[in-house]
N, C-alpha and C positions, 0 to 999 in steps of 0.2 A: 247206216249211220244211226248212232244212238243220240239221245237228247243231250247227254253230257258233252259230246263233241260239238254240238251246236250252241251251247250255252254262251260262248263269247259273242256269237252273231246275234242271238236274241237280246243280250244285254246292250249291244250297240244299237240295235233297232229300237229298243225301248227308250234309250236316251234321245235318239233322233226324233222319235214320235213325240215325246214330251216337249222337246225344243220347238218343234213345228207347232204344236198345240199352244205353247206359251206365246210364240210370235203371233199366231193367229188371234189370240185373245187380245194382245196388245194393239194390234192393228184395228180390231173391231172397236175397242174402247176409245182409242185415241184418234179415231177418224174425225176429220173436221166436220163432216156432215152430221155427226151425232152431238155436236157441242150444245146446241140449244136444248135438245132432249135431256142431256145430262145436267145442264144448269137448272132446268125445271125440276128434275128429280132431286137435286141437291137442296132446293129451297123448300121442300116439303115440310121439314121440321119447323120452319119459321112461319108457315101459313096459319092464319086464324081459321078456326072452324066456324062455319056459319051457324051451327046449332048453339055454340057458346055465346054468340052475340044476342040471341033471342032471349036469353035468361036474364 
């Protein structure tokens, strides 16, 4: 078999791989256990820098 004959199979597997990867990323980011960590990271731009208070 040559690669041209396998091209449809590779294309299908590529789409399936990216779909699985996308779902995995969504599950990791939206997991309830990570809520506090993500809320803390989201507040970083609003924190005061300690070195700015000393000036």
